[in-house]
Legacy VTK file of the C-alpha trace (Angstrom):
# vtk DataFile Version 3.0
C-alpha trace
ASCII
DATASET POLYDATA
POINTS 121 float
19.522 15.235 -54.286
20.281 13.523 -50.996
18.680 15.093 -47.963
21.263 16.363 -45.475
20.339 16.147 -41.826
21.062 19.249 -39.816
21.278 18.872 -36.057
20.763 22.487 -35.035
19.651 25.796 -36.503
23.245 27.067 -36.298
24.422 23.947 -38.188
21.856 24.636 -40.913
22.927 28.267 -41.217
26.620 27.385 -41.197
26.245 24.851 -43.978
24.336 27.277 -46.194
26.499 30.375 -45.692
29.005 28.980 -48.197
26.228 28.540 -50.746
25.167 32.168 -50.317
28.759 33.374 -50.657
29.156 31.465 -53.925
25.876 32.881 -55.227
27.021 36.399 -54.370
30.401 35.965 -56.047
28.858 34.505 -59.205
26.262 37.298 -59.318
28.871 40.008 -58.733
31.157 38.683 -61.476
28.145 38.490 -63.783
27.206 42.062 -62.944
30.712 43.320 -63.747
30.752 41.382 -67.027
27.274 42.652 -67.971
28.135 46.273 -67.182
31.475 46.383 -68.936
30.828 43.914 -71.744
29.564 46.668 -74.076
27.018 44.552 -75.953
29.405 41.684 -76.550
29.360 38.027 -75.691
30.663 39.033 -72.232
27.417 40.932 -71.570
25.320 37.893 -72.435
27.602 35.669 -70.339
27.391 38.178 -67.469
23.600 38.224 -67.550
23.618 34.438 -67.481
25.887 34.482 -64.432
23.566 36.936 -62.667
20.625 34.606 -63.313
22.610 31.580 -62.077
23.740 33.449 -58.934
20.171 34.528 -58.171
18.946 30.982 -58.748
21.498 29.542 -56.332
20.594 32.171 -53.732
16.845 31.532 -53.956
17.368 27.750 -53.958
19.326 28.077 -50.688
16.608 30.258 -49.172
13.853 27.806 -50.122
15.783 24.859 -48.673
16.463 26.748 -45.425
12.837 27.840 -45.049
11.578 24.311 -45.645
13.967 22.779 -43.113
13.358 25.490 -40.519
9.647 24.633 -40.449
10.618 21.560 -38.441
9.939 22.155 -34.727
12.910 22.877 -32.455
13.726 22.855 -28.759
16.473 24.465 -26.734
19.056 22.080 -25.297
22.044 23.114 -23.188
25.310 21.252 -23.707
26.310 19.224 -20.629
29.999 19.870 -21.458
30.165 23.625 -22.095
26.627 24.781 -21.123
26.081 26.503 -24.494
22.585 26.906 -25.888
21.727 24.753 -28.914
18.471 25.111 -30.848
17.953 21.475 -31.772
15.477 20.009 -34.239
13.057 17.870 -32.201
13.469 14.811 -34.431
17.187 14.494 -33.536
18.200 11.745 -31.127
21.834 12.873 -31.085
23.692 16.045 -32.079
27.047 17.804 -32.038
27.223 20.897 -29.815
27.465 24.106 -31.844
30.272 25.449 -29.647
32.432 22.560 -28.371
31.517 20.025 -31.087
31.061 17.093 -28.700
28.363 14.548 -29.474
25.364 14.485 -27.149
22.440 12.056 -27.031
18.920 13.103 -26.193
16.887 11.032 -23.731
13.258 10.162 -24.543
12.247 12.920 -22.095
14.347 15.458 -24.058
17.266 15.778 -21.636
20.863 15.904 -22.957
23.053 12.901 -22.121
26.833 13.251 -22.517
28.349 10.503 -24.676
31.900 11.069 -23.400
32.701 11.351 -19.694
32.720 14.923 -18.425
36.205 15.936 -17.271
36.341 16.764 -13.576
38.869 19.495 -12.827
38.193 19.289 -9.061
40.878 16.600 -8.454
LINES 1 122
121 0 1 2 3 4 5 6 7 8 9 10 11 12 13 14 15 16 17 18 19 20 21 22 23 24 25 26 27 28 29 30 31 32 33 34 35 36 37 38 39 40 41 42 43 44 45 46 47 48 49 50 51 52 53 54 55 56 57 58 59 60 61 62 63 64 65 66 67 68 69 70 71 72 73 74 75 76 77 78 79 80 81 82 83 84 85 86 87 88 89 90 91 92 93 94 95 96 97 98 99 100 101 102 103 104 105 106 107 108 109 110 111 112 113 114 115 116 117 118 119 120
């Protein structure tokens, strides 16, 4: 499995929400099949789907907990001033709100990559 780099806590959560939704859907379908299968192959298949859904859910939780152990710092976007909880190891990130790329100086200050639009003309 290739290790995905997440820039911010919100990025990490956003990427994993889809995984949790899939796990819930698989588990729910398995539960319906297990309840209404009446001792047939559908019941066995349903139980298997419940186990798979639970496995996917717990895998996602373990991955998130492991990644969230990495230290973070709060950085404010120089474009939109939104708060971003950034993993300290990141040298560059995309703002959670406006999506613009921002570099981080060695002192930890955000540096805009694109020029900031001046509306004071």
